[in-house]
C-alpha positions in Angstrom: 129.3 66.8 141.6 133.5 67.2 140.6 132.8 67.6 137.0 131.4 70.0 134.6 128.7 68.6 132.3 127.4 69.9 129.0 124.4 71.8 130.3 126.7 73.9 132.8 128.4 74.9 129.7 125.8 75.5 127.4 124.4 78.3 130.7 128.0 79.4 130.1 129.1 79.9 126.7 124.8 81.7 126.9 125.8 84.1 130.0 129.0 85.3 128.0 126.6 85.9 125.2 124.5 87.9 127.7 127.4 89.4 128.9 129.5 90.6 125.4 127.3 90.6 122.9 127.2 87.5 120.3 129.8 90.2 117.3 132.8 91.0 120.7 133.0 87.0 121.3 135.4 86.8 118.2 137.2 89.9 119.1 137.6 88.5 122.8 138.5 85.0 121.7 141.7 86.6 119.5 142.8 88.7 122.2 142.6 85.7 124.6 144.3 83.0 121.5 147.7 86.4 120.9 148.1 86.6 124.8 148.5 82.7 125.4 150.6 82.8 122.8 152.6 85.7 122.6 153.3 84.0 126.7 154.4 81.0 125.4 156.6 82.7 123.4 158.1 84.2 126.6 158.6 81.5 128.7 160.5 79.0 125.8 162.8 82.3 125.2 163.6 82.2 128.8 164.0 78.9 129.3 166.3 78.9 125.7 168.2 81.8 127.8 169.2 80.4 131.3 171.7 78.5 131.9 171.5 74.7 133.2 174.9 73.9 133.4 175.6 71.9 136.6 178.1 74.6 139.4 180.5 72.3 139.8 181.7 71.9 136.3 181.2 75.5 136.0 183.2 75.9 139.1 185.9 73.6 137.0 185.7 74.7 134.1 186.8 78.2 135.6 189.6 77.3 138.2 191.0 75.4 134.9 190.4 78.6 132.9 192.4 80.2 136.1 194.9 77.9 135.5 196.0 78.5 131.9 195.8 82.7 132.5 198.4 81.7 135.0 200.7 79.8 133.3 200.6 83.1 130.2 201.3 85.1 132.9 204.4 83.0 133.7 205.6 82.7 130.5 205.5 86.4 129.2 
């Protein structure tokens, strides 16, 4: 009962053809494909934009930058 058999798939496809018509199904498939493509593209862009540097290393980098700035001010 847990898996979908071939007869259930055929019945589902028949219902889709009856609801939308044979001419409309390729347009629906194309629209769904474009939507998935855009979704994957946006997910990859978000992954590239996020900084995954650990917080502890960020703090040590910030501290070392502050030390360099304070030494530069002393020299000036």
